[in-house]
Rosetta silent file (secondary structure, phi, psi, omega in degrees, C-alpha in Angstrom):
SEQUENCE: MNRENNSRRHSDASEENEELEYSAQFASKLPLADDSDNEASPITELIPKFEDREPVVFLIGWAGCSEKNLAKYSSMYVSAGVTAIAFRPKFRRFFLTLRDQEELARQAVKFLEIANDLELEEHPIFFHVFSNNGVAFYSEVVNIILNSQTHCHLKICGAILDSCPGRPHFATILRYSIISAQEENLSTAQTLLRIICAFFFAILYPLTKALFGWSMTSRLASRDRNEHWPIYYVYSDSDKLVPFKDVELSIRFRSQNGLPVGSHRFNDSVHVAHFQKYPEEYAQHCLTFMRNCLPEIEE
SCORE:     score description
SCORE:     0.000 S_00000001
   1 L     0.000  134.120  174.302   65.683   69.774   48.068 S_00000001
   2 L   -58.325  122.873 -172.202   67.789   70.537   44.944 S_00000001
   3 L  -111.445   27.207  174.508   70.750   68.144   45.236 S_00000001
   4 L   -68.172  120.976 -171.039   73.008   69.569   42.557 S_00000001
   5 L   -77.433  152.775  174.838   76.442   69.259   44.110 S_00000001
   6 L    53.570   35.866  178.361   78.863   72.221   44.406 S_00000001
   7 E   -78.411  156.306  179.264   76.105   74.685   43.238 S_00000001
   8 E  -128.070  131.868 -179.158   76.238   78.351   43.712 S_00000001
   9 E  -131.990  163.685 -173.115   73.280   80.665   44.308 S_00000001
  10 E  -139.088  154.538  174.894   72.959   84.461   44.960 S_00000001
  11 E  -149.962  155.224 -176.417   70.103   86.628   46.547 S_00000001
  12 E   -64.179  140.052 -171.489   69.903   90.422   47.114 S_00000001
  13 L  -116.128   -4.761  179.522   71.808   91.400   50.180 S_00000001
  14 L  -163.023  177.899 -179.795   70.776   95.124   50.512 S_00000001
  15 L   -68.668  -21.180 -177.561   68.557   97.912   49.381 S_00000001
  16 L   -93.090   15.789  172.714   71.136   98.669   46.757 S_00000001
  17 L    65.451   36.525  170.983   70.642   95.096   45.235 S_00000001
  18 L   -75.915  158.964 -175.658   74.201   94.007   46.082 S_00000001
  19 E   -88.317  124.335  168.904   74.505   90.229   45.938 S_00000001
  20 E   -84.382  113.459 -173.638   74.693   88.043   48.985 S_00000001
  21 E   -97.265  129.372  179.022   77.084   85.330   47.756 S_00000001
  22 E  -152.530  157.271  178.774   77.314   81.929   49.121 S_00000001
  23 E  -117.285  146.137  179.041   78.210   78.344   48.041 S_00000001
  24 E  -127.031  133.210  176.985   76.336   75.098   48.686 S_00000001
  25 E  -119.597  120.830 -172.602   77.635   71.644   48.541 S_00000001
  26 L   -95.397  136.398 -170.926   74.841   69.103   48.883 S_00000001
  27 L   -62.117  134.950  170.000   75.498   65.769   50.692 S_00000001
  28 L   -80.296  155.101 -179.764   75.587   62.738   48.522 S_00000001
  29 L   -66.480  126.465 -178.585   73.522   59.767   49.516 S_00000001
  30 L   -79.565  149.662 -176.133   75.875   57.532   51.581 S_00000001
  31 L   -71.934  137.661  173.981   76.215   53.815   50.464 S_00000001
  32 L   -69.344  149.531 -176.473   74.365   51.355   52.749 S_00000001
  33 H   -51.345  -36.588 -174.792   76.440   48.940   54.709 S_00000001
  34 H   -90.353   -0.871 -179.574   75.101   45.937   52.725 S_00000001
  35 H  -125.769   15.849  177.100   75.540   47.216   49.196 S_00000001
  36 L  -123.370  131.921  177.311   78.968   48.623   49.521 S_00000001
  37 L   -82.123  -13.757  176.313   82.313   46.867   49.309 S_00000001
  38 L   -98.555  141.265 -173.902   84.030   49.698   51.088 S_00000001
  39 L   -72.370  144.573  173.730   83.912   49.986   54.800 S_00000001
  40 L   -77.289  138.777 -176.001   82.355   53.195   56.121 S_00000001
  41 L   -68.256  152.259  171.352   84.825   55.508   57.997 S_00000001
  42 H   -52.850  -37.409 -178.850   84.161   55.990   61.753 S_00000001
  43 H   -65.712  -51.699  174.402   83.549   59.651   61.049 S_00000001
  44 H   -45.153  -50.910 -172.260   80.923   58.801   58.341 S_00000001
  45 H   -69.021  -10.422  178.970   78.949   56.615   60.766 S_00000001
  46 H   -62.684  -34.281 -173.629   78.621   59.485   63.314 S_00000001
  47 L  -103.370  119.574  176.682   75.797   61.052   61.161 S_00000001
  48 L   -66.220  160.050 -179.009   72.724   58.883   60.606 S_00000001
  49 L   -82.769  138.188  177.671   71.029   58.577   57.181 S_00000001
  50 L  -118.726   11.578 -174.280   67.886   60.954   57.045 S_00000001
  51 L    58.174 -100.812 -175.990   67.007   60.236   53.343 S_00000001
  52 L   -95.593    8.188 -178.718   65.500   63.525   52.165 S_00000001
  53 L  -142.502   53.080  175.502   66.142   65.641   55.115 S_00000001
  54 L   -60.459  160.593  179.708   69.872   65.219   56.046 S_00000001
  55 L   -62.261  156.370  175.888   71.333   67.705   58.476 S_00000001
  56 E  -125.013  143.927  171.495   72.513   71.148   57.076 S_00000001
  57 E  -125.660  139.444  177.075   75.294   73.214   58.325 S_00000001
  58 E   -97.700  110.415  173.161   75.732   76.933   57.734 S_00000001
  59 E   -91.946  123.110 -178.149   79.448   77.894   57.766 S_00000001
  60 E  -114.370  120.208 -160.958   80.003   81.484   58.537 S_00000001
  61 L   -88.643  173.563 -178.157   83.646   82.511   57.840 S_00000001
  62 L   -96.679  166.057  177.536   86.185   84.835   59.500 S_00000001
  63 L   -48.739  121.991 -177.523   87.621   88.100   58.464 S_00000001
  64 L    76.633    8.413 -177.931   89.735   87.550   55.482 S_00000001
  65 L   -78.213  157.546 -177.087   88.997   83.893   54.863 S_00000001
  66 L  -105.149  166.217  174.071   88.856   82.725   51.302 S_00000001
  67 H   -66.230  -32.551  174.303   86.297   80.409   49.516 S_00000001
  68 H   -72.881  -30.996  177.090   88.961   77.807   49.503 S_00000001
  69 H   -66.774  -41.538  178.230   89.477   78.021   53.192 S_00000001
  70 H   -73.940  -28.247  178.538   85.763   77.269   53.864 S_00000001
  71 H   -58.996  -24.116  177.469   85.662   74.598   51.184 S_00000001
  72 H   -68.843  -37.136  178.897   87.813   72.416   53.387 S_00000001
  73 H   -68.552  -41.057 -178.539   85.211   72.479   56.119 S_00000001
  74 H   -59.593  -42.470 -174.403   82.383   71.969   53.576 S_00000001
  75 H   -66.380  -36.389  176.641   84.186   68.874   52.372 S_00000001
  76 H   -55.198  -54.103 -179.525   84.509   67.569   55.896 S_00000001
  77 H   -68.382  -42.367  179.807   80.706   67.791   56.366 S_00000001
  78 H   -53.246  -50.251 -171.139   79.848   66.692   52.860 S_00000001
  79 H   -72.837  -13.682  169.367   81.754   63.465   53.276 S_00000001
  80 L  -101.427   16.681  173.837   79.751   62.615   56.367 S_00000001
  81 L    91.774   19.393 -174.956   76.458   63.146   54.792 S_00000001
  82 L  -121.958  124.877  179.123   75.770   66.716   55.785 S_00000001
  83 E   -63.349  132.180 -174.554   74.839   69.536   53.336 S_00000001
  84 E  -118.929  119.607 -179.347   77.230   72.432   53.794 S_00000001
  85 E  -110.972  109.574 -174.825   76.203   76.128   53.017 S_00000001
  86 E   -97.296  136.402 -173.914   79.315   78.455   53.142 S_00000001
  87 E  -146.935  141.051 -179.306   78.973   82.243   53.524 S_00000001
  88 L  -122.145  110.559  178.195   81.695   84.916   54.195 S_00000001
  89 L   -70.400  146.136 -176.599   80.315   88.133   55.900 S_00000001
  90 L  -118.916   95.006  175.558   81.827   91.200   54.559 S_00000001
  91 L   -97.214  119.816 -173.738   82.442   93.916   57.147 S_00000001
  92 L   -87.303   -7.357 -178.334   84.274   96.885   55.758 S_00000001
  93 L  -137.650  151.496  174.103   85.017   98.446   59.129 S_00000001
  94 L   -76.036  -31.352  177.689   86.141   97.305   62.642 S_00000001
  95 E  -100.271  140.077 -177.225   83.717  100.162   63.958 S_00000001
  96 E  -115.545  117.408  179.556   80.139   99.956   62.704 S_00000001
  97 L   -74.406  174.028  178.912   78.053  103.042   62.337 S_00000001
  98 H   -64.955  -31.323  177.165   74.276  102.828   62.763 S_00000001
  99 H   -64.997  -43.816 -179.451   73.997  102.457   58.976 S_00000001
 100 H   -64.772  -32.971  177.904   76.578   99.591   59.002 S_00000001
 101 H   -75.628  -32.206  169.315   74.612   97.813   61.785 S_00000001
 102 H   -65.628  -38.388  177.639   71.381   98.198   59.789 S_00000001
 103 H   -65.518  -39.918  175.825   73.116   96.738   56.793 S_00000001
 104 H   -57.877  -44.206 -171.570   74.395   93.818   58.914 S_00000001
 105 H   -67.238  -46.980 -176.224   70.815   93.111   60.117 S_00000001
 106 H   -59.499  -42.580  179.481   69.600   93.191   56.386 S_00000001
 107 H   -61.061  -38.430 -176.819   72.314   90.712   55.421 S_00000001
 108 H   -63.228  -39.989  174.254   71.287   88.433   58.257 S_00000001
 109 H   -58.507  -45.657  172.676   67.729   88.407   57.131 S_00000001
 110 H   -60.594  -46.374 -177.702   68.826   87.522   53.560 S_00000001
 111 H   -57.306  -42.729  177.801   71.095   84.904   54.901 S_00000001
 112 H   -76.883  -18.769  166.469   68.200   83.117   56.598 S_00000001
 113 H   -67.628   -8.637  170.532   66.245   83.277   53.475 S_00000001
 114 H   -65.340  -31.295  177.558   68.594   80.802   52.044 S_00000001
 115 H   -71.772  -28.860  173.254   66.942   78.132   53.954 S_00000001
 116 H   -69.659  -48.203 -166.897   63.605   79.061   52.254 S_00000001
 117 H   -66.505  -35.276 -179.082   65.252   79.412   48.823 S_00000001
 118 L  -100.620    6.693  172.807   66.803   75.872   49.135 S_00000001
 119 L    58.912   58.498  179.533   63.727   74.283   50.921 S_00000001
 120 L  -109.261   13.052 -171.940   65.661   73.491   53.994 S_00000001
 121 L   -68.592  -24.949  179.362   62.987   74.237   56.548 S_00000001
 122 L   -92.381    2.818 -171.979   62.289   70.550   57.507 S_00000001
 123 L  -103.177  145.164  174.549   66.003   69.663   57.739 S_00000001
 124 L   -61.794  129.700 -178.427   68.011   69.796   61.092 S_00000001
 125 E  -118.466  138.198  171.414   70.184   73.023   60.797 S_00000001
 126 E  -123.970  164.770  174.682   73.419   73.778   62.508 S_00000001
 127 E  -121.130  142.463  174.413   75.733   76.724   62.391 S_00000001
 128 E  -127.643  113.854 -170.118   79.609   76.469   62.281 S_00000001
 129 E  -120.171  135.213 -174.075   80.960   79.901   63.119 S_00000001
 130 E  -121.599  135.083  166.077   84.562   81.231   62.993 S_00000001
 131 H    63.562 -175.870 -173.210   86.252   84.048   64.832 S_00000001
 132 H   -81.157  -25.473  172.526   84.659   87.377   66.005 S_00000001
 133 H   -57.604  -49.487  175.788   83.687   88.324   62.389 S_00000001
 134 H   -65.224  -48.580 -173.552   81.597   85.246   62.052 S_00000001
 135 H   -68.929  -28.889 -174.665   80.057   85.351   65.655 S_00000001
 136 H   -70.192  -38.521  175.572   79.111   88.958   65.261 S_00000001
 137 H   -64.503  -51.940 -178.649   77.069   88.038   62.036 S_00000001
 138 H   -54.340  -38.028  178.419   75.814   84.955   63.814 S_00000001
 139 H   -67.199  -33.917  163.946   74.540   87.021   66.704 S_00000001
 140 H   -55.225  -51.697  175.529   72.513   88.961   64.337 S_00000001
 141 H   -58.809  -49.401  178.746   71.044   85.810   62.920 S_00000001
 142 H   -55.356  -46.610 -174.276   70.255   84.495   66.397 S_00000001
 143 H   -56.464  -47.329 -175.637   68.507   87.897   67.266 S_00000001
 144 H   -64.320  -54.212 -176.274   66.254   87.490   64.154 S_00000001
 145 H   -55.786  -41.698 -176.861   65.426   83.845   64.785 S_00000001
 146 H   -83.246  -11.448  178.254   64.373   84.408   68.451 S_00000001
 147 H  -123.650   13.641  179.080   62.385   87.539   67.717 S_00000001
 148 L  -124.826  134.641  175.753   60.772   86.810   64.316 S_00000001
 149 L   -74.851  -16.872 -175.838   57.696   84.813   63.385 S_00000001
 150 L   -74.798  -35.181 -169.789   59.060   84.373   59.882 S_00000001
 151 L  -121.005    9.705 -178.487   62.081   82.245   60.828 S_00000001
 152 L   -75.033  -10.107  176.402   61.212   80.886   64.333 S_00000001
 153 L   -84.173   -8.492  176.801   59.989   77.585   62.686 S_00000001
 154 L   -64.705  134.929 -176.138   63.499   76.609   61.589 S_00000001
 155 L   -78.807   63.754 -176.042   64.831   73.503   63.175 S_00000001
 156 E   -71.854  114.684 -173.398   67.947   74.893   64.710 S_00000001
 157 E  -104.483  -17.089  179.076   69.717   72.108   66.501 S_00000001
 158 E   171.754  169.242  170.547   73.104   73.558   67.573 S_00000001
 159 E  -143.007  148.696  178.922   76.126   75.659   66.770 S_00000001
 160 E  -111.611  126.202  175.682   79.920   75.176   66.825 S_00000001
 161 E  -111.516  111.257  175.416   81.906   78.393   67.636 S_00000001
 162 E   -91.960  113.922  175.960   85.471   78.207   66.458 S_00000001
 163 L    69.704   35.555 -175.162   88.157   80.596   67.905 S_00000001
 164 L  -164.602  166.095  -10.653   85.372   82.983   69.280 S_00000001
 165 L   -81.852  160.779  173.436   84.026   85.075   70.847 S_00000001
 166 L  -119.058  158.705  171.727   86.796   87.494   71.990 S_00000001
 167 L   -87.879  168.452 -174.108   86.732   90.632   73.810 S_00000001
 168 L   -67.970  126.232  167.498   88.330   93.889   72.223 S_00000001
 169 L  -122.752  150.946  174.291   92.102   93.657   72.204 S_00000001
 170 H   -58.423  -38.658  173.970   94.617   95.862   70.460 S_00000001
 171 H   -54.339  -43.713  178.423   95.896   92.824   68.713 S_00000001
 172 H   -65.795  -46.409  179.083   92.557   92.074   67.292 S_00000001
 173 H   -60.531  -38.056  175.875   91.995   95.721   66.246 S_00000001
 174 H   -63.104  -57.477  179.613   95.430   95.790   64.485 S_00000001
 175 H   -52.922  -41.370 -178.509   94.732   92.543   62.552 S_00000001
 176 H   -72.931  -38.912  174.499   91.297   93.553   61.446 S_00000001
 177 H   -56.836  -38.082  176.321   92.428   96.921   60.286 S_00000001
 178 H   -65.687  -42.339  178.305   95.089   95.372   58.145 S_00000001
 179 H   -67.868  -38.533  176.810   92.754   92.816   56.608 S_00000001
 180 H   -72.785  -31.424  178.230   90.053   95.413   55.662 S_00000001
 181 H   -65.522  -39.692  178.317   92.690   97.615   54.308 S_00000001
 182 H   -65.200  -43.507 -174.960   93.953   94.707   52.096 S_00000001
 183 H   -70.986  -25.150  175.704   90.490   93.880   50.895 S_00000001
 184 L   -97.814    7.777  174.484   89.920   97.501   49.872 S_00000001
 185 L    56.819   47.068  179.035   93.454   97.799   48.218 S_00000001
 186 L   -87.324  153.501  174.039   94.422  100.769   50.288 S_00000001
 187 L   -65.335  171.861  176.767   98.016  102.101   50.158 S_00000001
 188 H   -61.386  -42.569 -179.511  100.592  101.627   52.889 S_00000001
 189 H   -67.868  -37.999  179.751   99.928  105.235   54.066 S_00000001
 190 H   -73.300  -31.158  176.312   96.157  104.770   54.075 S_00000001
 191 H   -66.455  -47.704 -176.158   96.509  101.475   56.058 S_00000001
 192 H   -64.036  -32.586  176.441   98.687  103.134   58.657 S_00000001
 193 H   -66.454  -37.075  178.486   96.046  105.988   58.908 S_00000001
 194 H   -66.986  -35.951  177.050   93.356  103.459   59.287 S_00000001
 195 H   -67.427  -49.849  177.095   95.252  101.673   62.049 S_00000001
 196 H   -58.251  -37.834  175.516   95.844  104.976   63.974 S_00000001
 197 H   -70.575  -25.774  179.363   92.251  105.906   63.642 S_00000001
 198 H   -69.718  -41.000 -175.200   91.116  102.452   64.876 S_00000001
 199 H   -69.115  -43.119  179.339   93.334  102.669   68.071 S_00000001
 200 H   -58.455  -44.292 -176.931   91.977  106.292   68.526 S_00000001
 201 H   -71.624  -26.864 -172.920   88.313  105.360   68.303 S_00000001
 202 H   -69.944  -34.884  174.890   88.928  102.189   70.479 S_00000001
 203 H   -52.870  -49.124 -171.562   90.090  104.618   73.157 S_00000001
 204 L   -96.840   12.795 -173.104   87.233  106.808   72.737 S_00000001
 205 H   -52.340  -43.360 -179.474   84.671  103.935   72.215 S_00000001
 206 H   -59.393  -36.387 -179.893   82.422  104.798   75.219 S_00000001
 207 H   -71.843  -48.688 -176.403   82.097  108.375   73.803 S_00000001
 208 H   -75.335  -25.303  170.939   81.427  107.481   70.272 S_00000001
 209 H   -65.921  -50.210 -172.744   78.868  104.809   71.458 S_00000001
 210 H   -68.128  -41.060 -176.702   77.021  107.326   73.541 S_00000001
 211 H   -80.417  -47.840 -175.326   77.136  110.116   70.891 S_00000001
 212 H  -111.032  -12.733 -177.402   76.731  108.256   67.572 S_00000001
 213 L    77.644   22.598 -179.114   75.608  104.775   68.396 S_00000001
 214 L   -74.830  160.324  179.484   78.670  103.224   66.939 S_00000001
 215 E  -139.967  168.883  175.108   79.652   99.724   67.867 S_00000001
 216 E  -115.766  148.596 -175.681   82.553   97.418   67.447 S_00000001
 217 H   -64.385  -25.969  176.749   82.588   94.110   65.754 S_00000001
 218 H   -73.920  -33.294  174.576   84.174   92.543   68.815 S_00000001
 219 H   -69.931  -35.693  178.252   81.496   94.004   70.913 S_00000001
 220 H   -73.645  -30.639 -178.992   78.773   92.506   68.819 S_00000001
 221 H   -70.299  -41.221 -179.066   80.682   89.182   68.909 S_00000001
 222 L   -91.837   13.087 -179.067   81.047   89.098   72.610 S_00000001
 223 L   -75.038  149.374  178.759   77.590   90.186   73.708 S_00000001
 224 L   -67.787  141.804 -175.672   75.598   87.604   75.678 S_00000001
 225 L  -131.271  148.473 -174.871   73.197   85.506   73.772 S_00000001
 226 L  -122.367   22.760  177.373   70.393   83.323   75.111 S_00000001
 227 L   -47.497  136.604  178.848   69.852   80.889   72.074 S_00000001
 228 L   -79.122  -19.422 -178.786   68.248   77.726   73.510 S_00000001
 229 L   -75.919  158.117 -178.233   70.116   75.262   71.246 S_00000001
 230 L   -64.425  146.310  170.186   73.397   73.655   72.383 S_00000001
 231 E  -126.380  136.364  173.907   76.721   75.552   71.601 S_00000001
 232 E  -117.956  117.685 -174.142   79.924   73.845   71.316 S_00000001
 233 E  -100.860  136.714 -178.384   83.144   75.900   71.607 S_00000001
 234 E  -116.811  123.032  177.811   86.452   74.962   69.929 S_00000001
 235 E  -159.544 -176.128 -176.242   89.454   77.068   70.992 S_00000001
 236 E  -147.834  151.594  173.820   93.104   76.913   72.065 S_00000001
 237 L   -68.165  -16.615 -177.437   95.642   77.950   74.691 S_00000001
 238 L   -98.807    3.464 -177.798   97.853   79.260   71.762 S_00000001
 239 L   -73.451  110.944 -178.946   95.289   81.603   70.206 S_00000001
 240 L   -85.097  -22.356 -177.312   96.811   85.065   70.383 S_00000001
 241 L   -90.828  -30.963  172.528   93.920   86.960   68.815 S_00000001
 242 L  -130.762   98.288 -176.755   91.081   85.424   70.980 S_00000001
 243 L   -64.711  151.105 -174.141   92.611   84.320   74.249 S_00000001
 244 H   -58.016  -31.433 -177.384   91.145   81.171   75.798 S_00000001
 245 H   -70.432  -26.108  171.264   90.046   83.064   78.853 S_00000001
 246 H   -65.651  -50.867  176.521   87.733   85.164   76.631 S_00000001
 247 H   -59.118  -40.886 -176.048   86.009   82.028   75.331 S_00000001
 248 H   -65.536  -29.336  176.797   85.692   80.583   78.820 S_00000001
 249 H   -62.125  -41.611  177.759   83.752   83.636   79.886 S_00000001
 250 H   -64.423  -45.803  175.248   81.143   82.783   77.292 S_00000001
 251 H   -52.448  -47.826 -176.583   81.208   79.214   78.353 S_00000001
 252 H   -66.711  -40.210  176.979   80.763   80.202   81.944 S_00000001
 253 H   -60.048  -46.130 -178.365   77.803   82.560   81.152 S_00000001
 254 H   -61.007  -46.340 -172.653   75.853   79.749   79.287 S_00000001
 255 H   -58.109  -48.351 -172.351   76.703   77.327   82.135 S_00000001
 256 H   -72.194  -18.860  178.681   75.495   79.671   84.887 S_00000001
 257 L   -96.900    7.771 -178.458   72.339   80.375   82.902 S_00000001
 258 L    62.557   31.711 -178.468   71.438   76.777   82.423 S_00000001
 259 L  -106.457  137.428 -176.912   71.928   76.880   78.771 S_00000001
 260 L   -54.110  129.095  179.736   73.315   73.679   76.896 S_00000001
 261 E  -158.827  143.591  177.317   77.057   74.107   76.290 S_00000001
 262 E  -143.766  165.215 -176.426   80.089   72.020   75.472 S_00000001
 263 E  -159.089  160.567  169.459   83.721   72.624   74.600 S_00000001
 264 E  -143.421  127.019 -179.871   87.109   71.365   73.551 S_00000001
 265 E  -108.212  115.682 -177.768   90.318   73.238   74.194 S_00000001
 266 E   -81.679  168.970  175.252   93.389   72.459   72.053 S_00000001
 267 L   -97.745  -37.287 -170.395   96.879   73.145   73.363 S_00000001
 268 L  -136.262   21.153 -177.837   98.884   74.385   70.498 S_00000001
 269 L  -100.914  143.181 -178.122   96.804   75.267   67.346 S_00000001
 270 L   -89.671 -179.099 -179.614   96.585   78.947   66.531 S_00000001
 271 L   -47.877  128.001 -174.135   93.528   81.044   65.470 S_00000001
 272 L    35.916   41.097  179.445   91.080   79.277   63.315 S_00000001
 273 L  -132.982   23.722  177.699   93.692   76.636   62.454 S_00000001
 274 H   -62.176  -42.845 -178.165   92.479   73.865   64.755 S_00000001
 275 H   -70.976  -44.266 -174.339   91.219   71.741   61.770 S_00000001
 276 H   -60.186  -36.699 -176.184   94.416   72.351   59.883 S_00000001
 277 H   -92.701  -32.474 -179.264   96.559   70.940   62.667 S_00000001
 278 L  -130.532   67.949 -178.452   94.335   68.239   64.019 S_00000001
 279 H   -57.049  -44.769 -173.081   91.887   67.220   61.082 S_00000001
 280 H   -76.755  -40.260  178.272   90.664   63.896   62.404 S_00000001
 281 H   -65.376  -45.964  175.999   90.198   65.091   66.067 S_00000001
 282 H   -54.447  -49.362  177.285   88.588   68.283   64.959 S_00000001
 283 H   -62.502  -47.148  177.314   86.094   66.403   62.638 S_00000001
 284 H   -56.603  -44.105 -173.610   85.387   63.810   65.419 S_00000001
 285 H   -69.025  -44.195  179.938   84.521   66.581   67.997 S_00000001
 286 H   -58.147  -46.748 -173.949   82.307   68.547   65.418 S_00000001
 287 H   -77.849  -32.593 -179.928   80.373   65.493   64.038 S_00000001
 288 H   -67.549  -37.775  173.887   79.963   63.874   67.473 S_00000001
 289 H   -62.067  -45.604  177.955   78.466   67.144   68.830 S_00000001
 290 H   -55.087  -57.281 -177.577   76.194   67.149   65.734 S_00000001
 291 H   -60.555  -40.267  177.527   75.160   63.694   66.200 S_00000001
 292 H   -65.127  -23.763  179.720   74.366   64.015   69.952 S_00000001
 293 H   -84.196  -20.950 -177.038   72.020   67.030   69.065 S_00000001
 294 H   -59.840  -39.470 -175.994   70.167   65.120   66.305 S_00000001
 295 H   -61.496  -22.181 -177.112   67.959   62.789   68.483 S_00000001
 296 H   -66.479  -19.929 -173.780   66.129   65.786   69.947 S_00000001
 297 H  -124.080    8.215 -179.760   64.384   66.400   66.791 S_00000001
 298 L   -69.944  146.565 -173.290   64.015   62.945   65.266 S_00000001
 299 L   -91.367    0.000    0.000   60.423   61.888   64.630 S_00000001
């Protein structure tokens, strides 16, 4: 695998040859205990050394997140010897037409091709997914892995879901409408019109779904999935956008269906800000989960 640190690669993301942009930080080889004067941190010791097939985590960002936001999580993993690939899905609408959904599926296919481009097929692979925007995209990725002969060989070991999934709520629709309007540089009047239309279509969602096949990002995010690898949910009592009860519905679904699941519920951190408020505890939970999943594929 190419080990150039902090490298950036691109691949086509659609029929119009738009670029699928992501950033990659490759894990440095950790010093051995007997040839380093510095003591290894407890977090570093959680991830064993795999020589040329260290674990890889795909970070899938939330709506409106920046490259800088995801870089903090990448650094957490790289410092523990895990290669981090960060990607920010770009949904232009809260409501997705059939064409939008087809484009989403094409992006998911191109996203999985990153593993081939970077020669990661033999590496243990994890996903770290944020909010409804991230888990909606992740759901498409899961669907492809489970139903495609091309990508079924990937060694998926687990996924961490941060602040997701959530059911449709008016607060979520409002926030998403504002974020998408900002990304498209809409005027205040256009933003207000978008919000009004979003609430209107939310009320009429069953009709638009039946007539036009439209879907909602939150519907894609909260749909039931049957991936066989372990899922670890990180969420909070204080999340106003994705209430903890929404997340626990997904936890209960996996538990009732005999699917491997774990979770940690914070008390006072807000949406996608658990790492910011509790960096050491957050890293401990994520890396311990990853370490516990790794023995299943060790040779």
